[in-house]
C-alpha positions as CSV (number, residue, x, y, z in Angstrom):
1,M,-89.1,-9.1,-116.8
2,V,-88.1,-7.2,-113.6
3,K,-90.6,-4.6,-112.6
4,Q,-89.1,-1.2,-111.7
5,F,-90.4,0.0,-108.4
6,T,-90.0,3.8,-108.2
7,R,-89.4,5.9,-105.1
8,R,-93.1,6.4,-104.8
9,S,-93.9,2.7,-104.9
10,I,-91.6,1.6,-102.0
11,V,-89.5,4.4,-100.6
12,R,-92.4,6.9,-100.6
13,T,-94.3,4.4,-98.5
14,A,-91.6,4.1,-95.9
15,A,-91.6,5.6,-92.5
16,T,-90.6,9.3,-92.4
17,A,-87.0,8.4,-91.5
18,T,-86.5,6.6,-94.7
19,L,-87.8,9.3,-97.0
20,G,-85.2,10.4,-99.5
21,A,-83.8,6.9,-100.3
22,S,-83.0,6.3,-104.0
23,A,-85.2,4.5,-106.5
24,V,-85.1,0.7,-106.3
25,A,-85.6,-2.2,-108.6
26,L,-87.1,-5.3,-107.0
27,G,-87.1,-8.7,-108.7
28,A,-89.8,-10.3,-106.5
29,Q,-93.1,-10.7,-108.4
30,P,-96.5,-11.6,-107.0
31,S,-97.3,-15.3,-107.2
32,S,-100.7,-16.3,-108.6
33,T,-99.8,-20.0,-108.7
34,F,-97.8,-22.3,-106.5
35,A,-96.0,-25.5,-107.5
36,A,-95.5,-27.7,-104.4
37,P,-91.8,-28.8,-104.4
38,A,-90.5,-32.2,-103.4
39,F,-88.1,-31.9,-100.5
40,L,-84.9,-33.7,-101.1
41,Q,-84.3,-36.5,-98.6
42,G,-82.0,-35.5,-95.9
43,A,-81.9,-31.8,-97.1
44,K,-82.8,-29.1,-94.6
45,V,-84.6,-26.0,-95.8
46,E,-83.7,-22.8,-93.9
47,V,-86.3,-20.1,-93.4
48,T,-85.2,-16.7,-92.1
49,Y,-87.7,-15.1,-89.8
50,W,-87.8,-11.5,-88.6
51,T,-89.7,-11.0,-85.4
52,S,-89.8,-8.2,-82.7
53,F,-90.7,-10.7,-79.9
54,G,-87.4,-11.4,-78.3
55,S,-87.7,-10.5,-74.6
56,G,-89.8,-11.1,-71.6
57,V,-93.0,-13.2,-71.8
58,Y,-93.2,-12.5,-75.5
59,G,-89.7,-13.8,-76.2
60,K,-90.3,-16.9,-74.2
61,A,-93.5,-17.7,-76.0
62,Q,-92.0,-16.9,-79.5
63,T,-88.9,-19.1,-78.8
64,K,-91.1,-22.0,-77.7
65,I,-93.1,-21.9,-80.9
66,V,-89.9,-21.8,-83.0
67,N,-88.3,-24.7,-81.1
68,D,-91.5,-26.8,-81.1
69,F,-91.8,-26.3,-84.8
70,M,-88.3,-27.4,-85.6
71,A,-88.7,-30.4,-83.3
72,A,-91.8,-31.5,-85.3
73,N,-90.2,-30.6,-88.7
74,P,-86.5,-31.7,-88.6
75,D,-86.2,-30.9,-92.3
76,I,-86.8,-27.2,-91.7
77,S,-84.6,-24.8,-89.8
78,I,-86.0,-21.4,-88.6
79,K,-83.3,-18.8,-88.4
80,V,-84.6,-16.0,-86.2
81,S,-83.5,-12.4,-86.5
82,L,-84.7,-10.1,-83.7
83,Q,-85.9,-6.5,-84.4
84,S,-86.7,-4.0,-81.7
85,D,-90.3,-3.3,-82.7
86,Y,-92.7,-3.2,-85.5
87,G,-91.3,0.1,-86.8
88,A,-87.8,-1.3,-86.9
89,I,-89.0,-4.3,-89.0
90,N,-90.8,-1.9,-91.3
91,S,-87.7,0.3,-91.8
92,S,-85.3,-2.7,-92.0
93,L,-87.4,-4.5,-94.5
94,I,-87.6,-1.4,-96.8
95,A,-83.7,-1.3,-96.7
96,A,-83.4,-5.0,-97.2
97,L,-85.6,-5.0,-100.2
98,Q,-83.2,-2.6,-101.9
99,T,-80.2,-4.9,-101.3
100,G,-81.8,-8.3,-101.7
101,D,-81.3,-9.2,-98.0
102,E,-85.0,-9.5,-97.1
103,P,-86.1,-12.4,-94.9
104,H,-88.5,-15.2,-96.0
105,V,-91.0,-14.5,-93.2
106,A,-91.6,-11.3,-91.3
107,I,-94.0,-10.0,-88.7
108,L,-95.8,-7.0,-90.2
109,S,-98.0,-4.7,-88.2
110,D,-101.5,-3.7,-89.3
111,N,-100.4,-0.2,-90.1
112,F,-97.3,-1.2,-92.1
113,W,-98.3,-4.2,-94.1
114,F,-100.2,-2.4,-96.8
115,R,-97.2,-0.5,-98.1
116,F,-95.6,-3.8,-98.9
117,Y,-98.7,-5.0,-100.6
118,L,-98.6,-1.8,-102.8
119,S,-95.0,-2.7,-103.7
120,Q,-96.1,-6.2,-104.6
121,V,-93.4,-8.0,-102.5
122,L,-95.8,-10.2,-100.5
123,T,-96.8,-13.7,-101.4
124,D,-100.5,-14.5,-101.8
125,L,-100.9,-17.2,-99.2
126,T,-104.1,-18.7,-100.6
127,P,-102.5,-21.5,-102.7
128,L,-100.0,-22.4,-99.9
129,L,-102.8,-22.6,-97.3
130,A,-104.8,-24.8,-99.7
131,E,-101.8,-27.1,-100.1
132,L,-101.6,-27.4,-96.3
133,K,-105.4,-27.8,-96.0
134,T,-105.5,-24.9,-93.5
135,D,-109.0,-24.3,-92.1
136,T,-109.0,-20.5,-92.8
137,A,-112.7,-20.3,-91.7
138,D,-111.5,-21.1,-88.2
139,F,-109.6,-17.8,-87.9
140,V,-111.5,-15.1,-86.1
141,Q,-112.7,-13.4,-89.2
142,P,-112.2,-9.7,-88.4
143,L,-108.6,-10.5,-87.5
144,Y,-108.1,-12.6,-90.7
145,T,-109.9,-10.7,-93.4
146,E,-108.1,-7.4,-92.6
147,F,-105.0,-8.9,-94.2
148,G,-106.7,-9.8,-97.4
149,R,-107.3,-8.0,-100.7
150,K,-109.3,-8.8,-103.8
151,G,-109.7,-12.5,-102.8
152,A,-106.0,-13.0,-101.9
153,Q,-104.6,-13.4,-98.4
154,Y,-101.2,-11.8,-97.6
155,L,-100.8,-12.3,-93.8
156,L,-102.0,-14.8,-91.2
157,P,-103.1,-13.1,-88.0
158,F,-100.7,-13.8,-85.1
159,A,-100.1,-11.1,-82.5
160,R,-103.5,-9.5,-82.8
161,S,-104.9,-7.1,-80.3
162,T,-107.6,-4.6,-79.4
163,P,-107.2,-1.7,-76.9
164,L,-108.6,-2.1,-73.4
165,F,-109.5,0.4,-70.8
166,Y,-107.2,-0.4,-67.8
167,Y,-107.8,1.2,-64.4
168,N,-106.4,1.1,-60.9
169,A,-109.0,-0.8,-58.9
170,D,-107.5,0.4,-55.6
171,A,-107.8,4.0,-56.6
172,L,-111.3,3.5,-57.8
173,K,-112.3,1.9,-54.5
174,A,-110.7,4.7,-52.5
175,S,-112.6,7.3,-54.5
176,G,-115.9,5.8,-53.5
177,L,-116.8,5.3,-57.1
178,D,-117.5,2.1,-59.1
179,E,-117.0,0.7,-62.6
180,S,-120.1,2.5,-63.9
181,I,-118.1,5.7,-64.4
182,F,-116.3,3.9,-67.3
183,E,-119.5,3.2,-69.3
184,T,-119.3,6.5,-71.3
185,W,-116.6,8.9,-72.0
186,S,-118.7,11.9,-70.8
187,G,-119.4,10.1,-67.6
188,F,-115.8,9.3,-67.0
189,S,-114.6,12.8,-67.8
190,E,-116.8,14.1,-64.9
191,N,-115.1,11.7,-62.5
192,A,-111.5,11.2,-63.8
193,A,-110.0,13.8,-61.5
194,K,-111.4,12.0,-58.4
195,L,-109.1,9.1,-59.1
196,A,-106.0,11.1,-58.8
197,G,-104.2,11.9,-55.6
198,S,-101.1,10.9,-53.6
199,D,-98.6,9.5,-56.3
200,I,-101.3,9.4,-59.0
201,K,-100.8,12.5,-61.1
202,Y,-103.9,12.2,-63.3
203,G,-107.0,10.2,-63.7
204,L,-106.4,9.2,-67.4
205,G,-103.0,8.7,-69.1
206,L,-103.2,9.0,-72.9
207,A,-100.6,8.3,-75.5
208,G,-98.7,11.6,-76.2
209,G,-95.4,11.6,-78.0
210,S,-96.0,7.9,-78.6
211,P,-96.2,6.1,-81.9
212,T,-99.5,4.5,-80.8
213,S,-101.5,7.7,-80.3
214,A,-103.6,7.5,-83.4
215,W,-104.5,3.8,-82.8
216,M,-105.3,4.5,-79.1
217,M,-107.6,7.3,-80.1
218,Q,-109.3,5.5,-83.0
219,G,-111.9,3.9,-80.6
220,P,-112.9,7.2,-78.9
221,V,-113.1,8.8,-82.4
222,W,-115.6,6.2,-83.5
223,A,-117.5,6.3,-80.2
224,F,-118.2,10.0,-80.7
225,G,-119.3,9.4,-84.4
226,G,-116.1,10.6,-86.1
227,H,-113.7,9.0,-88.5
228,Y,-110.2,9.6,-89.7
229,S,-111.3,8.6,-93.2
230,T,-113.8,6.5,-95.0
231,D,-113.4,3.2,-96.8
232,D,-113.3,5.0,-100.1
233,L,-110.3,7.0,-98.8
234,T,-112.2,10.2,-98.2
235,I,-110.3,12.1,-95.5
236,T,-112.6,13.2,-92.6
237,V,-110.2,13.8,-89.8
238,N,-110.9,17.6,-90.0
239,Q,-114.7,17.2,-90.1
240,P,-116.8,18.5,-87.1
241,E,-117.4,15.0,-85.5
242,T,-113.7,14.2,-85.3
243,V,-112.7,17.7,-84.3
244,A,-115.2,17.5,-81.5
245,V,-113.4,14.4,-80.1
246,G,-110.1,16.3,-80.0
247,E,-111.7,19.2,-78.2
248,F,-113.4,16.9,-75.7
249,F,-110.1,15.2,-74.6
250,Q,-108.1,18.5,-74.9
251,K,-110.4,19.9,-72.2
252,M,-109.5,16.9,-70.0
253,F,-105.8,17.8,-70.5
254,Q,-106.5,21.5,-69.7
255,A,-108.3,20.5,-66.5
256,K,-105.3,18.3,-65.5
257,S,-107.6,15.2,-65.2
258,A,-105.7,13.7,-68.2
259,G,-102.0,13.7,-69.1
260,G,-99.9,12.7,-72.1
261,T,-97.2,10.0,-71.8
262,A,-94.9,8.3,-74.3
263,D,-95.5,5.0,-72.5
264,P,-99.1,4.9,-71.3
265,A,-99.0,1.2,-70.2
266,G,-95.7,1.7,-68.4
267,D,-96.8,4.9,-66.6
268,F,-100.1,3.2,-65.6
269,Q,-98.2,0.2,-64.3
270,K,-96.0,2.5,-62.2
271,G,-99.1,4.2,-60.7
272,T,-98.6,7.5,-62.4
273,S,-102.0,7.5,-63.9
274,A,-105.2,5.9,-62.6
275,S,-106.4,4.6,-65.9
276,T,-105.2,4.3,-69.5
277,I,-106.0,2.9,-73.0
278,A,-103.5,0.2,-73.9
279,S,-103.3,-3.0,-76.0
280,T,-104.7,-6.3,-74.8
281,G,-101.1,-7.5,-75.5
282,A,-100.0,-5.4,-72.5
283,I,-102.1,-7.4,-70.0
284,G,-99.2,-9.7,-68.9
285,Y,-96.7,-6.8,-68.8
286,I,-99.0,-4.6,-66.7
287,K,-100.0,-7.3,-64.2
288,E,-96.4,-8.4,-63.8
289,G,-95.1,-5.1,-62.5
290,A,-98.1,-3.3,-61.0
291,K,-98.2,-2.9,-57.2
292,F,-102.0,-2.3,-57.1
293,T,-105.0,-4.3,-58.2
294,V,-105.4,-4.0,-62.0
295,G,-108.9,-3.7,-63.4
296,A,-109.9,-3.7,-67.1
297,T,-113.1,-3.0,-69.0
298,A,-114.2,-2.5,-72.6
299,L,-113.5,1.0,-74.0
300,P,-116.2,3.5,-72.8
301,K,-118.8,4.3,-75.4
302,E,-120.5,7.5,-76.2
303,K,-122.9,7.7,-79.2
304,Q,-121.8,4.2,-80.0
305,I,-119.1,1.6,-79.2
306,G,-115.7,2.1,-80.8
307,C,-113.0,-0.5,-80.8
308,P,-110.2,-1.0,-83.4
309,T,-108.2,-4.1,-84.1
310,G,-104.4,-3.9,-84.0
311,G,-101.3,-5.9,-83.8
312,A,-99.5,-7.9,-86.5
313,G,-99.5,-10.9,-88.8
314,L,-97.1,-13.2,-90.5
315,A,-96.1,-12.6,-94.1
316,I,-94.0,-14.5,-96.6
317,L,-91.9,-12.5,-99.0
318,N,-92.2,-13.1,-102.8
319,S,-88.4,-13.5,-103.3
320,A,-88.4,-16.8,-101.5
321,S,-88.1,-19.9,-103.7
322,D,-91.0,-22.3,-103.9
323,D,-89.5,-24.9,-101.5
324,V,-88.8,-22.1,-98.9
325,K,-92.3,-20.7,-99.4
326,L,-93.9,-24.0,-98.5
327,A,-91.6,-24.5,-95.5
328,A,-92.4,-20.9,-94.4
329,A,-96.1,-21.6,-94.9
330,K,-95.8,-24.7,-92.7
331,F,-94.2,-22.5,-90.0
332,I,-96.8,-19.7,-90.0
333,D,-99.6,-22.3,-90.1
334,F,-98.0,-24.0,-87.1
335,S,-97.5,-20.7,-85.3
336,T,-101.2,-20.0,-85.6
337,N,-102.7,-23.4,-85.1
338,T,-105.3,-24.0,-82.3
339,A,-102.8,-25.1,-79.6
340,N,-100.3,-22.4,-80.3
341,A,-102.9,-19.7,-80.7
342,A,-104.3,-20.6,-77.3
343,A,-100.8,-20.8,-75.7
344,W,-99.6,-17.6,-77.2
345,A,-102.7,-15.7,-76.0
346,Q,-102.4,-17.1,-72.5
347,S,-98.7,-16.2,-72.3
348,T,-98.8,-12.7,-73.8
349,G,-102.3,-11.2,-73.7
350,Y,-102.7,-11.0,-77.4
351,M,-106.0,-12.2,-78.8
352,P,-106.5,-15.9,-79.7
353,V,-106.7,-15.7,-83.5
354,R,-108.7,-19.0,-83.9
355,T,-112.3,-19.7,-82.8
356,S,-111.2,-23.2,-81.9
357,A,-108.5,-21.7,-79.6
358,I,-111.1,-19.5,-77.8
359,E,-113.3,-22.6,-77.4
360,S,-110.6,-24.9,-76.3
361,D,-110.7,-26.4,-72.8
362,S,-107.3,-24.8,-71.9
363,M,-108.4,-21.3,-73.0
364,Q,-111.8,-21.6,-71.2
365,A,-110.1,-22.7,-68.0
366,F,-107.6,-19.9,-68.3
367,L,-110.3,-17.2,-68.9
368,K,-112.1,-18.3,-65.7
369,E,-108.9,-17.8,-63.7
370,N,-107.9,-14.6,-65.5
371,P,-111.0,-12.3,-65.9
372,L,-108.9,-9.5,-67.4
373,Y,-108.3,-11.6,-70.5
374,E,-112.0,-12.5,-70.7
375,V,-112.8,-8.8,-71.0
376,A,-110.7,-8.7,-74.2
377,I,-112.5,-11.7,-75.6
378,R,-115.9,-10.2,-74.9
379,Q,-115.0,-7.0,-76.6
380,L,-113.8,-8.8,-79.8
381,P,-117.2,-9.0,-81.6
382,N,-117.4,-5.2,-81.5
383,A,-113.9,-4.7,-83.0
384,H,-113.3,-3.4,-86.5
385,H,-110.2,-2.7,-88.6
386,P,-109.0,0.9,-88.3
387,D,-109.9,3.6,-90.8
388,S,-108.2,3.5,-94.1
389,A,-106.0,6.5,-93.2
390,M,-104.4,4.4,-90.5
391,N,-103.7,1.2,-92.4
392,I,-103.8,1.9,-96.1
393,F,-102.2,5.3,-96.3
394,P,-98.4,4.7,-96.0
395,N,-97.7,7.4,-93.5
396,G,-101.2,7.8,-92.1
397,S,-100.5,6.5,-88.6
398,Q,-97.5,8.8,-88.2
399,L,-99.3,11.8,-89.5
400,L,-102.4,11.3,-87.3
401,T,-100.2,10.7,-84.3
402,A,-98.4,14.0,-84.9
403,G,-101.8,15.7,-85.0
404,W,-102.8,14.2,-81.7
405,D,-99.5,15.3,-80.2
406,Q,-100.2,18.8,-81.2
407,V,-103.6,18.7,-79.5
408,F,-102.5,16.9,-76.3
409,L,-99.0,18.1,-75.7
410,K,-99.0,21.6,-77.3
411,N,-102.6,22.6,-76.7
412,A,-102.9,23.5,-80.4
413,D,-106.2,24.6,-81.9
414,V,-107.8,21.3,-82.8
415,Q,-109.4,22.4,-86.1
416,K,-106.1,23.9,-87.3
417,A,-104.1,20.9,-86.2
418,F,-106.5,18.4,-87.9
419,D,-106.7,20.6,-91.1
420,Q,-102.9,20.3,-91.4
421,V,-103.1,16.5,-90.9
422,A,-105.8,16.3,-93.6
423,S,-103.7,18.3,-96.0
424,E,-100.7,15.9,-95.4
425,L,-102.9,12.8,-95.7
426,D,-104.2,14.1,-99.1
427,E,-100.6,13.7,-100.5
428,D,-100.5,10.1,-99.2
429,K,-103.9,9.4,-100.6
430,R,-102.9,10.4,-104.2
431,D,-99.9,8.0,-104.1
432,V,-102.2,5.2,-102.8
433,E,-104.9,5.8,-105.4
434,D,-102.3,5.8,-108.2
435,Q,-100.7,2.5,-107.0
436,L,-104.1,0.8,-106.4
437,K,-105.2,1.7,-109.9
438,E,-102.0,0.2,-111.3
439,I,-102.3,-3.0,-109.3
440,E,-106.0,-3.6,-109.1
441,G,-107.3,-1.7,-112.1
């Protein structure tokens, strides 16, 4: 029997641009069992793969993984389709699921994957990983368990990240200050303006008008004792602790010691800001183009440490046949094995997703020569998956980002801006609760 997925179950969970699409009927059903197929001798199984890593150091590293896998598995062909970014994959996959043109494997970001779980179009990887004898305990557990639900695993961690606090070490030295100013947010706010000057417009560049704003600010929100929401889906973005965070950073904007940018990593690399919050996955990009000494440290704390996980994992779509699912599982297992996890991390700056990769000789030698990457590894034990409003609510990340844009770019009253966000999140919450009740009971 084909399950009818309504506008609420798939289209309602789309990005804002896809709202208004018609109801869809999807034939893919969640798999609870897996029958390992026997590959026909001489036959080649084709696996279609959607990725957003097609250029620069990311594209080179992704291409190497694909080519190495096909060389080691001549009976499997990986057909790569490049998408511009995580958001494009999300939108394109929603459209493809309506036409039956979805890929077999897709990279899904941490704030998009859950909508596809709610629509029941993702394969439970557990039996496939058991068939391949994958050591799932070797995955860095906070990066692995985030993609699980009710004992099932829906993605393998691949391009996983945390935010880092990057700073212009030359500007810091010229100011006569040292790294101690980055220990707390309050301490940094008192000194941020001292890092500006010459071509540096402001001491801190924060995401404004950028789709990453809500994720970049998740750590500071936690550091001050706030939350966007709780694990039981209670919305808290407009509660006093979180509002106080918005007011704290808004004062930095008003004092011109902080500025908003749609590309915080790019503006920092160009020397427009003296510091920024950006993904660990931007380390290679920032170092490659910066004309100053790049420094990095863990995110400043305040009442406590706050550091969210981010990035993406690899999923297999339910519509794939069993032989394609097994071939796809072999590919995502290969992509995240010890050697490739270490090589990918070294090439891109993303986190090594396996403990064995972190402990490997090649990774340890690399960390000694590249201390910025070591900062990211040291911060990992303090990392935690973002609040439910970010990852479970279908439009949560976009709604929260819009709220931060109001605060940073339009100097809006923080309480009023976050009250509006809370109201909009409440609609998302009702949809999620209904679907979770239907799926999980």
